[in-house]
Structure formats: structure tokens, C-alpha cells
C-alpha positions in Angstrom: 89.8 95.4 108.8 92.4 97.7 107.3 91.7 101.0 105.7 92.8 99.5 102.4 90.1 96.8 102.6 87.5 99.2 103.8 88.2 101.4 100.9 88.3 98.5 98.4 84.8 97.5 99.5 83.4 101.0 99.2 84.9 102.0 95.9 83.3 100.7 92.7 84.5 103.2 90.1 88.2 103.0 91.2 89.5 99.5 91.7 91.7 99.1 94.7 95.5 99.5 94.3 95.7 96.9 97.1 94.2 94.3 94.8 97.3 94.7 92.6 99.5 94.5 95.6 98.1 91.2 96.6 98.9 89.7 93.2 102.5 91.0 92.8 105.6 90.5 94.9 108.1 93.4 94.7 110.9 94.2 97.1 112.1 97.8 97.6 115.5 99.4 97.2 116.8 101.7 100.0 115.6 105.2 99.7 117.9 107.8 98.0 118.1 111.5 98.5 117.7 113.2 95.1 117.8 116.8 93.9 115.6 118.4 91.2 114.1 121.7 90.2 110.6 123.0 90.9 108.6 123.7 87.8 108.9 127.3 86.5 105.7 129.2 85.9 105.1 130.0 82.2 104.9 133.7 82.9 108.4 133.4 84.5 110.0 131.4 81.7 113.7 131.9 81.7 113.9 132.5 85.4 116.1 130.4 87.6 114.4 127.3 89.0 114.3 126.7 92.7 116.3 123.6 93.6 114.5 121.2 95.9 115.0 117.7 97.1 113.1 114.5 97.7 113.5 110.9 98.7 113.2 108.2 96.0 112.4 104.6 96.5 112.0 102.1 93.7 111.0 98.5 93.3 113.6 95.9 92.4 113.7 95.2 88.7 114.1 97.2 85.5 110.5 98.4 85.0 109.1 100.4 83.5 107.1 101.1 86.7 104.3 103.4 87.5 105.2 106.2 90.0 103.7 108.2 92.8 104.7 111.7 93.7 104.0 112.1 97.4 103.2 115.5 98.9 103.6 116.1 102.6 101.5 118.1 105.0 102.2 121.5 106.5 104.4 119.7 109.1 106.8 118.4 106.5 107.9 114.9 105.8 106.1 112.3 107.9 107.9 110.2 110.5 106.7 107.1 108.7 108.1 108.3 105.3 110.4 105.3 104.8 107.9 102.6 105.6 105.2 104.3 103.5 107.6 104.6 100.5 108.6 101.0 101.0 105.0 99.9 100.9 104.4 101.7 97.6 107.6 100.2 96.2 106.5 96.8 97.4 103.4 97.3 95.3 105.5 98.0 92.2 105.5 101.8 92.4 108.5 104.2 92.2 107.8 106.6 95.1 109.2 110.1 95.3 108.5 111.9 98.6 108.9 115.6 97.7 110.6 117.7 100.4 109.2 121.2 100.1 111.0 122.6 103.2 114.6 121.6 103.6 116.1 123.7 100.8 114.0 126.7 101.8 115.0 126.5 105.4 111.3 126.1 106.4 110.1 124.1 109.4 106.3 124.2 109.0 103.7 126.2 107.1 100.5 125.4 109.1 99.6 129.1 109.6 100.5 130.4 106.2 99.6 129.7 102.5 102.2 127.7 100.6 101.6 128.0 96.9 105.1 126.7 96.2 103.9 123.2 96.8 102.3 123.1 93.3 105.4 124.0 91.5 107.4 121.5 93.6 104.8 118.7 92.7 105.2 119.4 89.0 108.9 119.5 89.4 108.7 116.1 90.9 106.5 114.9 88.0 109.2 116.1 85.5 111.9 114.5 87.5 110.4 111.0 87.8 109.1 111.0 84.2 112.8 111.1 83.0 113.9 108.1 85.1 114.7 105.2 82.7 112.7 102.7 84.8 109.5 104.9 85.1 106.6 104.8 82.7 105.9 108.6 82.2 102.2 107.8 81.3 101.5 106.3 84.7 102.4 108.9 87.4 100.0 109.8 90.2 100.0 112.6 92.8 99.2 111.7 96.4 99.0 114.3 99.1 98.2 114.7 102.8 96.4 117.8 104.3 98.3 120.8 102.7 99.7 118.3 100.2 96.2 117.0 99.6 95.1 120.6 98.7 97.9 120.6 96.2 96.7 117.2 94.9 93.3 118.6 94.3 94.8 121.5 92.4 96.7 119.1 90.3 93.5 117.1 89.6 91.9 120.2 88.2 94.9 120.9 86.0 96.9 117.7 85.6 99.2 118.9 82.8 100.3 121.9 84.9 99.2 124.5 82.3 100.5 127.3 84.4 104.1 125.8 84.3 106.6 125.3 81.6 106.0 121.6 81.2 106.3 119.2 78.2 103.0 119.1 76.3 102.5 115.4 76.7 103.4 115.1 80.4 100.7 115.1 83.1 99.5 113.4 86.2 97.1 110.6 85.4 95.5 110.0 88.8 95.3 111.8 92.2 94.6 111.0 95.8 94.0 113.4 98.6 94.0 112.5 102.3 92.0 114.9 104.5 92.3 117.9 102.1 90.8 121.3 103.0 88.1 120.8 100.3 86.6 124.2 100.9 89.7 125.7 99.1 88.7 123.9 95.9 85.0 124.3 96.3 84.5 125.4 92.7 87.1 123.1 91.1 86.3 120.8 88.2 88.5 117.8 88.5 89.9 116.4 85.3 91.5 113.1 86.3 90.3 110.1 88.4 90.6 111.3 92.0 90.3 109.6 95.4 89.4 111.7 98.4 89.8 110.1 101.9 88.5 112.1 104.8 88.1 111.3 108.5 84.6 111.6 109.8 85.9 112.8 113.2 88.3 115.4 111.6 87.3 118.8 112.8 90.1 120.6 110.9 89.2 119.6 107.4 85.4 118.8 107.5 84.2 115.8 105.6 81.1 117.7 104.5 83.2 120.1 102.4 84.7 117.1 100.5 81.3 115.4 100.1 80.0 118.5 98.4 83.0 118.7 96.2 82.8 115.0 95.2 79.1 115.2 94.4 79.8 117.8 91.8 82.4 115.6 90.0 82.0 112.7 87.6 85.4 111.0 88.1 85.8 111.3 91.9 85.5 108.7 94.5 85.4 109.7 98.1 85.6 107.6 101.3 84.2 108.7 104.6 86.0 106.9 107.5 84.8 107.2 111.1 88.3 108.1 112.3 90.7 111.0 112.8 93.4 111.7 110.2 96.1 109.7 111.9 94.4 106.5 110.7 94.5 107.5 107.0 97.8 106.5 105.5 97.7 104.6 102.2 95.2 105.2 99.3 93.8 103.0 96.6 94.4 104.1 93.0 93.5 102.9 89.6 91.6 103.8 86.5 88.0 102.8 86.0 88.6 99.9 83.5 91.2 98.0 85.3 94.4 98.4 87.3 96.3 101.5 86.0 99.6 100.1 87.2 99.3 96.9 85.4 100.7 98.0 82.0 
């Protein structure tokens, strides 16, 4: 049984994204390298924005589509980036894989903090929200490891109050794969959030995420008896029906 089906069986408050995928048939366009600016902190309003890049994949058709902003781990873009983005696009999502590293000349950030990931994520939100085929009210953040830490930060402040963002623009849903939940131990998550953690993962312990989830009212978490390499695609929707369905 796939992770998607395992999660769909265990998640009651968040209906499976996969259920939407099974009822729709979208093909994907080839991915495209795109450039955009990281969000500027409000306290630095007027400063020059950092130019970053990402890889954009969209479903065929005119939309408007929901979108996912994908946030990589401390090792950078995953080797399976294209196939993952194609999967999301096949489900009817515009997928933007944010590349935090290339324009900064960075190879990895596994031994250092990387706060820039948050401004890059909100820059990605601003970018995809302006695409004519994206519904700006249906944009999610999905992250892996370091990117998952960023996704949980987003869930606690989905409108990016620390950044110079439009007042009506925010992330609506978040998903975090094997996040270091201890970093967000006192967070109060403000949007529906899915946490997926490997029961055999010694780097980001599941117990930390269980404690975090138990203190929230709009969080679903799934405990899989596997290491992180098995966790690849999440399920996302709002409580009362499929959030991508219109």
C-alpha cells in the first residue's frame, strides 16, 4: 500500500489530496526555470530584494489552478524534482520548486541555520499568486526537513506578517515532511497543517512532532514506520471538502 493510501486511511480531518487525483486527469507541461525575488522584511522595506530562482510546472489547461510552493531540504533540490512536480501537476496543481541555493552559490546548509528559506518561500508565494492561471486563494506550502521547518514557520504566520506582502495574500495549507519539530515546540499553527514523520527517523524524532501536533486544533500528523526516504508526497485539503476543487 502506498504512503498516499496509508495517509488517506489515517487522516479524518484532512481529506486526501490523492482522492482528488483519482477523479481528475491532468497532464503536465515541461518544467520551466523562473526567476523571482525573495520577500523583503518589513523592517527593511526599500532594500534591494534578493533574486532567486525556481522550477515551475503547470497542468495543461487554462486554470485557475491551485498551487504548491515546494521547499527543499538542506541538501538542495531533490534528485526526483521533475517527477515530483509532474505528479503534482498531474493532480491539477501548479508546482513551484523554490531553489534557495543556486543564486547564493550555496551547496548545502545542513550544519548551519538558514533563515533565508522563509523569505524565499514568501517570495515564491508572491510570484505564483500573480500567474494568470493560478487561484491566489489556493496556495499551499510543502517542505522537506529544513524546508519542513520553514513550512511550520509559515503555518504559524501564513500571511508572512514579518514581510512586505499584500494584505490579502497568504498560504492556506501547509505540509511538512520529517520537520525538526523541536524548533517549533511553542508554535501555534494558524492553518490546516499535515506533518509526516518517519518512525525510524533518528534525525528528526517523531515524538517531538507528536507533542507539537497534540497542542494544535488544526493539525493532522501521520507516523509511518519508515525512514525519511519513503516520505515523498503529502495529502492536502481543507476540512470540509477538497481545497483544490474550486
